[in-house]
All heavy atoms as TSV, in Angstrom:
chain	resi	resn	atom	element	x	y	z
A	1	MET	N	N	14.798	13.283	58.914
A	1	MET	CA	C	14.682	14.619	58.426
A	1	MET	C	C	14.096	14.535	57.019
A	1	MET	O	O	14.472	13.652	56.238
A	1	MET	CB	C	16.057	15.273	58.403
A	1	MET	CG	C	16.013	16.681	57.976
A	1	MET	SD	S	17.564	17.588	58.048
A	1	MET	CE	C	18.729	16.507	58.712
A	2	ALA	N	N	13.177	15.435	56.719
A	2	ALA	CA	C	12.545	15.412	55.404
A	2	ALA	C	C	11.927	16.775	55.101
A	2	ALA	O	O	11.731	17.593	55.994
A	2	ALA	CB	C	11.460	14.346	55.352
A	3	ALA	N	N	11.634	16.983	53.829
A	3	ALA	CA	C	10.916	18.181	53.373
A	3	ALA	C	C	9.592	17.704	52.781
A	3	ALA	O	O	9.404	16.517	52.506
A	3	ALA	CB	C	11.737	18.927	52.329
A	4	GLU	N	N	8.668	18.623	52.588
A	4	GLU	CA	C	7.380	18.270	51.988
A	4	GLU	C	C	7.581	17.828	50.544
A	4	GLU	O	O	8.482	18.312	49.886
A	4	GLU	CB	C	6.421	19.460	52.049
A	4	GLU	CG	C	6.003	19.850	53.450
A	4	GLU	CD	C	5.243	18.770	54.201
A	4	GLU	OE1	O	4.802	17.761	53.599
A	4	GLU	OE2	O	5.088	18.926	55.401
A	5	PRO	N	N	6.810	16.907	50.061
A	5	PRO	CA	C	5.656	16.270	50.685
A	5	PRO	C	C	6.018	15.060	51.537
A	5	PRO	O	O	5.178	14.507	52.223
A	5	PRO	CB	C	4.798	15.841	49.493
A	5	PRO	CG	C	5.796	15.520	48.428
A	5	PRO	CD	C	6.923	16.528	48.633
A	6	ARG	N	N	7.283	14.641	51.511
A	6	ARG	CA	C	7.683	13.447	52.256
A	6	ARG	C	C	7.576	13.620	53.764
A	6	ARG	O	O	7.335	12.648	54.474
A	6	ARG	CB	C	9.112	13.024	51.891
A	6	ARG	CG	C	9.310	12.732	50.424
A	6	ARG	CD	C	8.459	11.538	49.993
A	6	ARG	NE	N	8.598	11.306	48.574
A	6	ARG	CZ	C	7.620	11.451	47.699
A	6	ARG	NH1	N	6.428	11.808	48.089
A	6	ARG	NH2	N	7.815	11.210	46.423
A	7	LEU	N	N	7.732	14.841	54.256
A	7	LEU	CA	C	7.627	15.089	55.697
A	7	LEU	C	C	6.241	14.688	56.199
A	7	LEU	O	O	6.112	13.903	57.138
A	7	LEU	CB	C	7.922	16.553	56.014
A	7	LEU	CG	C	7.805	16.989	57.466
A	7	LEU	CD1	C	8.802	16.238	58.341
A	7	LEU	CD2	C	8.026	18.487	57.590
A	8	SER	N	N	5.200	15.191	55.570
A	8	SER	CA	C	3.830	14.854	55.978
A	8	SER	C	C	3.529	13.374	55.797
A	8	SER	O	O	2.849	12.761	56.626
A	8	SER	CB	C	2.811	15.675	55.183
A	8	SER	OG	O	2.940	17.042	55.504
A	9	GLU	N	N	4.049	12.792	54.717
A	9	GLU	CA	C	3.833	11.363	54.476
A	9	GLU	C	C	4.474	10.525	55.576
A	9	GLU	O	O	3.872	9.569	56.073
A	9	GLU	CB	C	4.408	10.966	53.122
A	9	GLU	CG	C	3.650	11.546	51.944
A	9	GLU	CD	C	4.366	11.335	50.623
A	9	GLU	OE1	O	5.508	10.798	50.615
A	9	GLU	OE2	O	3.794	11.708	49.593
A	10	ALA	N	N	5.693	10.880	55.974
A	10	ALA	CA	C	6.389	10.124	57.017
A	10	ALA	C	C	5.684	10.270	58.360
A	10	ALA	O	O	5.510	9.287	59.093
A	10	ALA	CB	C	7.843	10.583	57.132
A	11	VAL	N	N	5.254	11.472	58.689
A	11	VAL	CA	C	4.541	11.707	59.944
A	11	VAL	C	C	3.263	10.867	59.981
A	11	VAL	O	O	2.971	10.195	60.974
A	11	VAL	CB	C	4.232	13.212	60.138
A	11	VAL	CG1	C	3.236	13.439	61.262
A	11	VAL	CG2	C	5.520	13.989	60.380
A	12	GLU	N	N	2.511	10.876	58.899
A	12	GLU	CA	C	1.277	10.092	58.821
A	12	GLU	C	C	1.566	8.598	58.971
A	12	GLU	O	O	0.873	7.882	59.699
A	12	GLU	CB	C	0.568	10.363	57.502
A	12	GLU	CG	C	-0.736	9.623	57.352
A	12	GLU	CD	C	-1.419	9.898	56.018
A	12	GLU	OE1	O	-1.102	10.912	55.370
A	12	GLU	OE2	O	-2.271	9.077	55.640
A	13	MET	N	N	2.627	8.126	58.287
A	13	MET	CA	C	2.973	6.713	58.349
A	13	MET	C	C	3.339	6.301	59.782
A	13	MET	O	O	2.860	5.285	60.284
A	13	MET	CB	C	4.148	6.399	57.426
A	13	MET	CG	C	4.585	4.951	57.493
A	13	MET	SD	S	6.200	4.647	56.760
A	13	MET	CE	C	7.265	5.564	57.870
A	14	TYR	N	N	4.178	7.105	60.449
A	14	TYR	CA	C	4.553	6.785	61.830
A	14	TYR	C	C	3.330	6.763	62.748
A	14	TYR	O	O	3.208	5.897	63.605
A	14	TYR	CB	C	5.592	7.769	62.365
A	14	TYR	CG	C	6.990	7.495	61.859
A	14	TYR	CD1	C	7.685	8.465	61.150
A	14	TYR	CD2	C	7.624	6.286	62.104
A	14	TYR	CE1	C	8.973	8.224	60.693
A	14	TYR	CE2	C	8.905	6.038	61.651
A	14	TYR	CZ	C	9.577	7.012	60.950
A	14	TYR	OH	O	10.850	6.768	60.507
A	15	ARG	N	N	2.426	7.705	62.572
A	15	ARG	CA	C	1.208	7.717	63.404
A	15	ARG	C	C	0.354	6.482	63.136
A	15	ARG	O	O	-0.183	5.887	64.065
A	15	ARG	CB	C	0.419	8.999	63.169
A	15	ARG	CG	C	1.092	10.198	63.794
A	15	ARG	CD	C	0.258	11.451	63.717
A	15	ARG	NE	N	0.930	12.513	64.439
A	15	ARG	CZ	C	0.978	13.774	64.039
A	15	ARG	NH1	N	0.361	14.142	62.927
A	15	ARG	NH2	N	1.623	14.669	64.754
A	16	GLU	N	N	0.231	6.092	61.864
A	16	GLU	CA	C	-0.532	4.886	61.526
A	16	GLU	C	C	0.101	3.643	62.132
A	16	GLU	O	O	-0.601	2.675	62.449
A	16	GLU	CB	C	-0.640	4.739	60.010
A	16	GLU	CG	C	-1.588	5.729	59.371
A	16	GLU	CD	C	-1.604	5.635	57.853
A	16	GLU	OE1	O	-0.882	4.788	57.272
A	16	GLU	OE2	O	-2.339	6.418	57.243
A	17	LEU	N	N	1.416	3.647	62.299
A	17	LEU	CA	C	2.128	2.516	62.901
A	17	LEU	C	C	2.066	2.539	64.425
A	17	LEU	O	O	2.593	1.647	65.080
A	17	LEU	CB	C	3.596	2.514	62.442
A	17	LEU	CG	C	3.819	2.184	60.975
A	17	LEU	CD1	C	5.266	2.422	60.582
A	17	LEU	CD2	C	3.420	0.732	60.700
A	18	GLY	N	N	1.419	3.568	64.974
A	18	GLY	CA	C	1.226	3.627	66.412
A	18	GLY	C	C	2.271	4.413	67.178
A	18	GLY	O	O	2.403	4.254	68.391
A	19	PHE	N	N	2.998	5.269	66.485
A	19	PHE	CA	C	4.011	6.084	67.157
A	19	PHE	C	C	3.468	7.464	67.495
A	19	PHE	O	O	2.627	8.014	66.785
A	19	PHE	CB	C	5.247	6.262	66.273
A	19	PHE	CG	C	6.094	5.037	66.163
A	19	PHE	CD1	C	5.871	4.110	65.155
A	19	PHE	CD2	C	7.122	4.802	67.062
A	19	PHE	CE1	C	6.653	2.978	65.047
A	19	PHE	CE2	C	7.908	3.670	66.962
A	19	PHE	CZ	C	7.673	2.757	65.955
A	20	GLN	N	N	3.971	7.998	68.568
A	20	GLN	CA	C	3.768	9.395	68.910
A	20	GLN	C	C	4.809	10.155	68.081
A	20	GLN	O	O	5.965	9.743	68.001
A	20	GLN	CB	C	4.042	9.565	70.405
A	20	GLN	CG	C	3.495	10.789	71.021
A	20	GLN	CD	C	3.775	10.784	72.522
A	20	GLN	OE1	O	4.446	9.924	73.066
A	20	GLN	NE2	N	3.236	11.768	73.185
A	21	VAL	N	N	4.427	11.246	67.428
A	21	VAL	CA	C	5.327	11.947	66.512
A	21	VAL	C	C	5.464	13.415	66.904
A	21	VAL	O	O	4.480	14.065	67.243
A	21	VAL	CB	C	4.810	11.853	65.054
A	21	VAL	CG1	C	5.742	12.569	64.085
A	21	VAL	CG2	C	4.622	10.406	64.644
A	22	HIS	N	N	6.693	13.902	66.833
A	22	HIS	CA	C	6.983	15.318	67.081
A	22	HIS	C	C	7.934	15.776	65.986
A	22	HIS	O	O	8.899	15.091	65.674
A	22	HIS	CB	C	7.619	15.495	68.463
A	22	HIS	CG	C	8.012	16.905	68.746
A	22	HIS	ND1	N	7.099	17.883	69.067
A	22	HIS	CD2	C	9.224	17.503	68.747
A	22	HIS	CE1	C	7.733	19.015	69.259
A	22	HIS	NE2	N	9.032	18.807	69.066
A	23	VAL	N	N	7.664	16.938	65.382
A	23	VAL	CA	C	8.516	17.474	64.326
A	23	VAL	C	C	9.118	18.790	64.797
A	23	VAL	O	O	8.405	19.672	65.293
A	23	VAL	CB	C	7.716	17.697	63.013
A	23	VAL	CG1	C	8.599	18.323	61.943
A	23	VAL	CG2	C	7.114	16.396	62.528
A	24	GLU	N	N	10.421	18.906	64.664
A	24	GLU	CA	C	11.154	20.135	65.001
A	24	GLU	C	C	11.707	20.728	63.712
A	24	GLU	O	O	12.131	19.980	62.821
A	24	GLU	CB	C	12.342	19.826	65.929
A	24	GLU	CG	C	11.958	19.529	67.344
A	24	GLU	CD	C	11.566	20.771	68.130
A	24	GLU	OE1	O	12.135	21.859	67.866
A	24	GLU	OE2	O	10.691	20.642	68.992
A	25	PRO	N	N	11.731	22.057	63.618
A	25	PRO	CA	C	12.344	22.663	62.435
A	25	PRO	C	C	13.856	22.439	62.444
A	25	PRO	O	O	14.459	22.285	63.504
A	25	PRO	CB	C	12.002	24.145	62.573
A	25	PRO	CG	C	11.730	24.347	64.022
A	25	PRO	CD	C	11.210	23.040	64.547
A	26	LEU	N	N	14.448	22.426	61.269
A	26	LEU	CA	C	15.892	22.307	61.147
A	26	LEU	C	C	16.508	23.621	61.627
A	26	LEU	O	O	16.152	24.688	61.132
A	26	LEU	CB	C	16.266	22.048	59.686
A	26	LEU	CG	C	17.732	21.832	59.377
A	26	LEU	CD1	C	18.219	20.549	60.062
A	26	LEU	CD2	C	17.944	21.730	57.882
A	27	PRO	N	N	17.401	23.575	62.618
A	27	PRO	CA	C	17.994	24.827	63.121
A	27	PRO	C	C	18.838	25.519	62.055
A	27	PRO	O	O	19.512	24.868	61.260
A	27	PRO	CB	C	18.885	24.376	64.286
A	27	PRO	CG	C	18.543	22.966	64.559
A	27	PRO	CD	C	17.897	22.414	63.329
A	28	ILE	N	N	18.785	26.825	62.058
A	28	ILE	CA	C	19.617	27.634	61.169
A	28	ILE	C	C	20.967	27.785	61.863
A	28	ILE	O	O	21.011	28.095	63.052
A	28	ILE	CB	C	18.955	29.004	60.913
A	28	ILE	CG1	C	17.602	28.775	60.230
A	28	ILE	CG2	C	19.850	29.902	60.081
A	28	ILE	CD1	C	16.735	30.007	60.138
A	29	PRO	N	N	22.088	27.545	61.163
A	29	PRO	CA	C	23.398	27.569	61.813
A	29	PRO	C	C	23.669	28.804	62.668
A	29	PRO	O	O	24.261	28.701	63.727
A	29	PRO	CB	C	24.380	27.486	60.644
A	29	PRO	CG	C	23.630	26.771	59.578
A	29	PRO	CD	C	22.194	27.211	59.747
A	30	GLU	N	N	23.202	29.956	62.245
A	30	GLU	CA	C	23.445	31.184	63.005
A	30	GLU	C	C	22.731	31.186	64.356
A	30	GLU	O	O	23.082	31.946	65.241
A	30	GLU	CB	C	23.010	32.420	62.206
A	30	GLU	CG	C	23.817	32.661	60.955
A	30	GLU	CD	C	23.372	31.785	59.785
A	30	GLU	OE1	O	22.166	31.476	59.661
A	30	GLU	OE2	O	24.244	31.407	58.986
A	31	THR	N	N	21.709	30.343	64.511
A	31	THR	CA	C	20.960	30.314	65.768
A	31	THR	C	C	21.477	29.263	66.738
A	31	THR	O	O	21.022	29.205	67.877
A	31	THR	CB	C	19.464	30.041	65.506
A	31	THR	OG1	O	19.308	28.733	64.947
A	31	THR	CG2	C	18.860	31.081	64.577
A	32	ILE	N	N	22.427	28.434	66.298
A	32	ILE	CA	C	22.993	27.409	67.170
A	32	ILE	C	C	24.076	28.053	68.026
A	32	ILE	O	O	24.990	28.691	67.493
A	32	ILE	CB	C	23.586	26.243	66.345
A	32	ILE	CG1	C	22.503	25.612	65.471
A	32	ILE	CG2	C	24.229	25.205	67.259
A	32	ILE	CD1	C	23.018	24.614	64.465
A	33	PRO	N	N	23.981	27.932	69.358
A	33	PRO	CA	C	24.981	28.566	70.231
A	33	PRO	C	C	26.398	28.113	69.890
A	33	PRO	O	O	26.637	26.955	69.573
A	33	PRO	CB	C	24.588	28.096	71.634
A	33	PRO	CG	C	23.149	27.722	71.520
A	33	PRO	CD	C	22.970	27.227	70.112
A	34	ARG	N	N	27.319	29.069	69.969
A	34	ARG	CA	C	28.735	28.791	69.704
A	34	ARG	C	C	29.217	27.676	70.623
A	34	ARG	O	O	28.844	27.619	71.778
A	34	ARG	CB	C	29.541	30.054	69.947
A	34	ARG	CG	C	30.850	30.093	69.204
A	34	ARG	CD	C	31.512	31.447	69.421
A	34	ARG	NE	N	31.198	32.403	68.382
A	34	ARG	CZ	C	31.798	32.428	67.196
A	34	ARG	NH1	N	32.709	31.540	66.902
A	34	ARG	NH2	N	31.494	33.333	66.306
A	35	GLY	N	N	29.980	26.771	70.102
A	35	GLY	CA	C	30.484	25.658	70.887
A	35	GLY	C	C	29.620	24.414	70.783
A	35	GLY	O	O	30.010	23.346	71.221
A	36	GLN	N	N	28.406	24.528	70.226
A	36	GLN	CA	C	27.534	23.358	70.080
A	36	GLN	C	C	27.572	22.795	68.668
A	36	GLN	O	O	26.806	21.918	68.322
A	36	GLN	CB	C	26.096	23.716	70.465
A	36	GLN	CG	C	25.930	23.954	71.936
A	36	GLN	CD	C	24.459	24.100	72.303
A	36	GLN	OE1	O	23.570	23.930	71.480
A	36	GLN	NE2	N	24.212	24.426	73.546
A	37	THR	N	N	28.449	23.313	67.848
A	37	THR	CA	C	28.611	22.811	66.488
A	37	THR	C	C	30.079	22.897	66.113
A	37	THR	O	O	30.836	23.621	66.737
A	37	THR	CB	C	27.723	23.596	65.495
A	37	THR	OG1	O	27.831	23.007	64.219
A	37	THR	CG2	C	28.096	25.053	65.410
A	38	CYS	N	N	30.486	22.150	65.126
A	38	CYS	CA	C	31.877	22.199	64.669
A	38	CYS	C	C	31.889	22.443	63.166
A	38	CYS	O	O	30.863	22.382	62.502
A	38	CYS	CB	C	32.622	20.921	65.034
A	38	CYS	SG	S	31.971	19.446	64.228
A	39	ASP	N	N	33.070	22.711	62.633
A	39	ASP	CA	C	33.176	23.010	61.204
A	39	ASP	C	C	32.628	21.896	60.328
A	39	ASP	O	O	31.982	22.153	59.320
A	39	ASP	CB	C	34.636	23.282	60.826
A	39	ASP	CG	C	35.137	24.611	61.370
A	39	ASP	OD1	O	34.290	25.472	61.686
A	39	ASP	OD2	O	36.362	24.778	61.464
A	40	SER	N	N	32.865	20.638	60.710
A	40	SER	CA	C	32.383	19.532	59.878
A	40	SER	C	C	30.858	19.495	59.845
A	40	SER	O	O	30.266	19.142	58.835
A	40	SER	CB	C	32.942	18.194	60.358
A	40	SER	OG	O	32.507	17.915	61.668
A	41	GLU	N	N	30.194	19.865	60.961
A	41	GLU	CA	C	28.726	19.900	60.964
A	41	GLU	C	C	28.213	20.972	60.030
A	41	GLU	O	O	27.234	20.766	59.311
A	41	GLU	CB	C	28.201	20.178	62.375
A	41	GLU	CG	C	28.281	19.016	63.302
A	41	GLU	CD	C	27.687	19.359	64.654
A	41	GLU	OE1	O	26.463	19.560	64.710
A	41	GLU	OE2	O	28.447	19.428	65.616
A	42	ILE	N	N	28.859	22.120	60.014
A	42	ILE	CA	C	28.420	23.218	59.147
A	42	ILE	C	C	28.613	22.831	57.691
A	42	ILE	O	O	27.740	23.055	56.859
A	42	ILE	CB	C	29.159	24.522	59.516
A	42	ILE	CG1	C	28.677	24.989	60.900
A	42	ILE	CG2	C	28.915	25.599	58.465
A	42	ILE	CD1	C	29.446	26.128	61.483
A	43	LYS	N	N	29.753	22.222	57.353
A	43	LYS	CA	C	29.986	21.783	55.976
A	43	LYS	C	C	28.979	20.710	55.577
A	43	LYS	O	O	28.520	20.675	54.449
A	43	LYS	CB	C	31.413	21.249	55.836
A	43	LYS	CG	C	32.458	22.337	55.911
A	43	LYS	CD	C	33.858	21.758	55.876
A	43	LYS	CE	C	34.889	22.833	56.140
A	43	LYS	NZ	N	36.228	22.277	56.339
A	44	CYS	N	N	28.637	19.839	56.497
A	44	CYS	CA	C	27.689	18.765	56.230
A	44	CYS	C	C	26.299	19.323	55.934
A	44	CYS	O	O	25.505	18.692	55.259
A	44	CYS	CB	C	27.637	17.820	57.426
A	44	CYS	SG	S	26.555	16.403	57.192
A	45	ARG	N	N	25.992	20.498	56.431
A	45	ARG	CA	C	24.681	21.115	56.252
A	45	ARG	C	C	24.610	21.987	55.006
A	45	ARG	O	O	23.602	22.640	54.762
A	45	ARG	CB	C	24.339	21.956	57.481
A	45	ARG	CG	C	24.210	21.159	58.753
A	45	ARG	CD	C	24.143	22.089	59.954
A	45	ARG	NE	N	23.129	23.099	59.765
A	45	ARG	CZ	C	21.886	23.018	60.251
A	45	ARG	NH1	N	21.538	21.994	60.978
A	45	ARG	NH2	N	21.009	23.969	60.024
A	46	ALA	N	N	25.655	22.019	54.190
A	46	ALA	CA	C	25.701	22.899	53.021
A	46	ALA	C	C	24.503	22.697	52.094
A	46	ALA	O	O	24.037	23.643	51.475
A	46	ALA	CB	C	27.008	22.706	52.272
A	47	CYS	N	N	24.002	21.487	52.017
A	47	CYS	CA	C	22.850	21.196	51.147
A	47	CYS	C	C	21.601	21.979	51.556
A	47	CYS	O	O	20.712	22.196	50.748
A	47	CYS	CB	C	22.513	19.713	51.194
A	47	CYS	SG	S	23.815	18.643	50.639
A	48	PHE	N	N	21.525	22.359	52.820
A	48	PHE	CA	C	20.327	23.010	53.345
A	48	PHE	C	C	20.414	24.532	53.364
A	48	PHE	O	O	19.455	25.199	53.726
A	48	PHE	CB	C	20.035	22.520	54.766
A	48	PHE	CG	C	19.919	21.027	54.858
A	48	PHE	CD1	C	20.892	20.276	55.496
A	48	PHE	CD2	C	18.845	20.365	54.311
A	48	PHE	CE1	C	20.793	18.896	55.592
A	48	PHE	CE2	C	18.729	18.985	54.388
A	48	PHE	CZ	C	19.713	18.252	55.030
A	49	ASP	N	N	21.581	25.105	53.012
A	49	ASP	CA	C	21.764	26.557	53.084
A	49	ASP	C	C	20.634	27.293	52.379
A	49	ASP	O	O	20.362	27.075	51.204
A	49	ASP	CB	C	23.099	26.972	52.468
A	49	ASP	CG	C	24.276	26.717	53.380
A	49	ASP	OD1	O	24.047	26.410	54.569
A	49	ASP	OD2	O	25.424	26.832	52.912
A	50	GLY	N	N	19.971	28.135	53.127
A	50	GLY	CA	C	18.883	28.935	52.588
A	50	GLY	C	C	17.555	28.216	52.478
A	50	GLY	O	O	16.551	28.820	52.128
A	51	ALA	N	N	17.529	26.915	52.762
A	51	ALA	CA	C	16.288	26.144	52.634
A	51	ALA	C	C	15.916	25.473	53.948
A	51	ALA	O	O	15.063	24.594	53.973
A	51	ALA	CB	C	16.440	25.107	51.534
A	52	GLU	N	N	16.547	25.885	55.041
A	52	GLU	CA	C	16.297	25.242	56.334
A	52	GLU	C	C	14.826	25.214	56.708
A	52	GLU	O	O	14.348	24.244	57.295
A	52	GLU	CB	C	17.082	25.941	57.458
A	52	GLU	CG	C	18.560	25.793	57.369
A	52	GLU	CD	C	19.243	26.909	56.580
A	52	GLU	OE1	O	18.545	27.717	55.946
A	52	GLU	OE2	O	20.475	26.945	56.598
A	53	SER	N	N	14.092	26.254	56.364
A	53	SER	CA	C	12.683	26.339	56.760
A	53	SER	C	C	11.809	25.295	56.063
A	53	SER	O	O	10.676	25.067	56.477
A	53	SER	CB	C	12.139	27.738	56.469
A	53	SER	OG	O	12.168	27.987	55.074
A	54	GLN	N	N	12.325	24.649	55.029
A	54	GLN	CA	C	11.553	23.650	54.293
A	54	GLN	C	C	11.667	22.252	54.910
A	54	GLN	O	O	10.943	21.352	54.516
A	54	GLN	CB	C	12.026	23.585	52.847
A	54	GLN	CG	C	11.800	24.873	52.098
A	54	GLN	CD	C	12.370	24.795	50.698
A	54	GLN	OE1	O	12.505	23.714	50.130
A	54	GLN	NE2	N	12.715	25.935	50.139
A	55	TYR	N	N	12.567	22.076	55.875
A	55	TYR	CA	C	12.845	20.758	56.433
A	55	TYR	C	C	12.374	20.631	57.870
A	55	TYR	O	O	12.338	21.617	58.606
A	55	TYR	CB	C	14.348	20.454	56.367
A	55	TYR	CG	C	14.824	20.217	54.966
A	55	TYR	CD1	C	15.195	21.274	54.146
A	55	TYR	CD2	C	14.862	18.931	54.445
A	55	TYR	CE1	C	15.606	21.059	52.845
A	55	TYR	CE2	C	15.278	18.708	53.137
A	55	TYR	CZ	C	15.652	19.776	52.349
A	55	TYR	OH	O	16.049	19.564	51.068
A	56	GLY	N	N	12.038	19.423	58.244
A	56	GLY	CA	C	11.672	19.126	59.619
A	56	GLY	C	C	12.403	17.879	60.085
A	56	GLY	O	O	12.672	16.965	59.289
A	57	ILE	N	N	12.738	17.837	61.364
A	57	ILE	CA	C	13.370	16.668	61.962
A	57	ILE	C	C	12.269	15.892	62.668
A	57	ILE	O	O	11.565	16.438	63.520
A	57	ILE	CB	C	14.466	17.072	62.957
A	57	ILE	CG1	C	15.505	17.945	62.265
A	57	ILE	CG2	C	15.109	15.837	63.576
A	57	ILE	CD1	C	16.472	18.617	63.223
A	58	ILE	N	N	12.109	14.632	62.311
A	58	ILE	CA	C	11.016	13.813	62.838
A	58	ILE	C	C	11.516	12.999	64.025
A	58	ILE	O	O	12.483	12.256	63.913
A	58	ILE	CB	C	10.483	12.854	61.756
A	58	ILE	CG1	C	10.046	13.639	60.514
A	58	ILE	CG2	C	9.341	12.008	62.312
A	58	ILE	CD1	C	9.820	12.757	59.298
A	59	PHE	N	N	10.834	13.166	65.154
A	59	PHE	CA	C	11.125	12.373	66.352
A	59	PHE	C	C	9.927	11.474	66.609
A	59	PHE	O	O	8.779	11.911	66.488
A	59	PHE	CB	C	11.349	13.282	67.568
A	59	PHE	CG	C	12.581	14.123	67.463
A	59	PHE	CD1	C	12.526	15.396	66.909
A	59	PHE	CD2	C	13.797	13.649	67.919
A	59	PHE	CE1	C	13.660	16.182	66.811
A	59	PHE	CE2	C	14.942	14.423	67.826
A	59	PHE	CZ	C	14.873	15.691	67.266
A	60	THR	N	N	10.185	10.222	66.947
A	60	THR	CA	C	9.095	9.293	67.228
A	60	THR	C	C	9.287	8.650	68.589
A	60	THR	O	O	10.398	8.556	69.104
A	60	THR	CB	C	9.017	8.174	66.166
A	60	THR	OG1	O	10.209	7.410	66.201
A	60	THR	CG2	C	8.792	8.739	64.782
A	61	LYS	N	N	8.178	8.238	69.158
A	61	LYS	CA	C	8.176	7.563	70.457
A	61	LYS	C	C	7.001	6.594	70.438
A	61	LYS	O	O	5.884	6.971	70.077
A	61	LYS	CB	C	8.003	8.605	71.558
A	61	LYS	CG	C	8.033	8.073	72.954
A	61	LYS	CD	C	7.916	9.248	73.924
A	61	LYS	CE	C	7.879	8.792	75.344
A	61	LYS	NZ	N	7.767	9.920	76.276
A	62	PRO	N	N	7.234	5.332	70.804
A	62	PRO	CA	C	6.121	4.377	70.770
A	62	PRO	C	C	5.084	4.666	71.852
A	62	PRO	O	O	5.413	5.186	72.916
A	62	PRO	CB	C	6.788	3.029	71.010
A	62	PRO	CG	C	8.078	3.338	71.671
A	62	PRO	CD	C	8.476	4.717	71.242
A	63	PHE	N	N	3.841	4.361	71.534
A	63	PHE	CA	C	2.773	4.407	72.531
A	63	PHE	C	C	2.814	3.099	73.303
A	63	PHE	O	O	3.219	2.062	72.778
A	63	PHE	CB	C	1.408	4.551	71.865
A	63	PHE	CG	C	1.035	5.955	71.528
A	63	PHE	CD1	C	1.295	6.455	70.264
A	63	PHE	CD2	C	0.432	6.768	72.458
A	63	PHE	CE1	C	0.943	7.748	69.943
A	63	PHE	CE2	C	0.069	8.071	72.136
A	63	PHE	CZ	C	0.341	8.562	70.871
A	64	GLU	N	N	2.377	3.127	74.541
A	64	GLU	CA	C	2.237	1.896	75.292
A	64	GLU	C	C	1.012	1.146	74.759
A	64	GLU	O	O	0.201	1.694	74.028
A	64	GLU	CB	C	2.065	2.199	76.780
A	64	GLU	CG	C	3.342	2.727	77.402
A	64	GLU	CD	C	3.228	2.941	78.911
A	64	GLU	OE1	O	2.170	2.665	79.482
A	64	GLU	OE2	O	4.212	3.405	79.489
A	65	SER	N	N	0.849	-0.090	75.129
A	65	SER	CA	C	-0.219	-0.929	74.587
A	65	SER	C	C	-1.619	-0.376	74.884
A	65	SER	O	O	-2.559	-0.679	74.186
A	65	SER	CB	C	-0.084	-2.351	75.116
A	65	SER	OG	O	-0.144	-2.364	76.523
A	66	ASP	N	N	-1.750	0.455	75.942
A	66	ASP	CA	C	-3.062	1.005	76.262
A	66	ASP	C	C	-3.351	2.304	75.523
A	66	ASP	O	O	-4.340	2.981	75.784
A	66	ASP	CB	C	-3.200	1.214	77.779
A	66	ASP	CG	C	-2.184	2.224	78.321
A	66	ASP	OD1	O	-1.373	2.762	77.547
A	66	ASP	OD2	O	-2.216	2.440	79.547
A	67	GLY	N	N	-2.467	2.675	74.563
A	67	GLY	CA	C	-2.684	3.867	73.769
A	67	GLY	C	C	-2.145	5.127	74.410
A	67	GLY	O	O	-2.261	6.215	73.840
A	68	GLN	N	N	-1.552	5.017	75.574
A	68	GLN	CA	C	-0.986	6.173	76.264
A	68	GLN	C	C	0.500	6.285	75.935
A	68	GLN	O	O	1.163	5.279	75.705
A	68	GLN	CB	C	-1.165	6.033	77.787
A	68	GLN	CG	C	-2.610	6.015	78.229
A	68	GLN	CD	C	-3.330	7.299	77.880
A	68	GLN	OE1	O	-2.819	8.391	78.111
A	68	GLN	NE2	N	-4.509	7.179	77.310
A	69	PRO	N	N	1.045	7.520	75.930
A	69	PRO	CA	C	2.477	7.663	75.674
A	69	PRO	C	C	3.301	6.952	76.727
A	69	PRO	O	O	2.882	6.818	77.880
A	69	PRO	CB	C	2.706	9.178	75.770
A	69	PRO	CG	C	1.369	9.789	75.591
A	69	PRO	CD	C	0.368	8.780	76.112
A	70	CYS	N	N	4.476	6.451	76.336
A	70	CYS	CA	C	5.387	5.831	77.296
A	70	CYS	C	C	5.844	6.873	78.300
A	70	CYS	O	O	5.925	8.055	78.000
A	70	CYS	CB	C	6.617	5.274	76.584
A	70	CYS	SG	S	6.244	3.899	75.512
A	71	SER	N	N	6.166	6.447	79.500
A	71	SER	CA	C	6.533	7.402	80.553
A	71	SER	C	C	8.020	7.702	80.567
A	71	SER	O	O	8.469	8.537	81.320
A	71	SER	CB	C	6.108	6.858	81.912
A	71	SER	OG	O	6.688	5.599	82.129
A	72	ASP	N	N	8.851	7.045	79.753
A	72	ASP	CA	C	10.283	7.331	79.783
A	72	ASP	C	C	10.694	8.414	78.837
A	72	ASP	O	O	10.112	9.091	78.209
A	72	ASP	CB	C	11.146	6.098	79.481
A	72	ASP	CG	C	10.542	5.154	78.466
A	72	ASP	OD1	O	9.449	4.660	78.731
A	72	ASP	OD2	O	11.192	4.895	77.446
């Protein structure tokens, strides 16, 4: 998870290393369905209150040797 400018830097670095990259926005607590979060998760996210839109969650997946995405 990162905010700009580190978000773009990390995405670029992972792509240069040969990873497939996907970035998801940080969910806003009010949009998370009830029962899928607990009090400790909400307290842990206090640093992001009001700034969720500035952060992205980076997911990576290696490419196969032929340059195609892995099938799993």
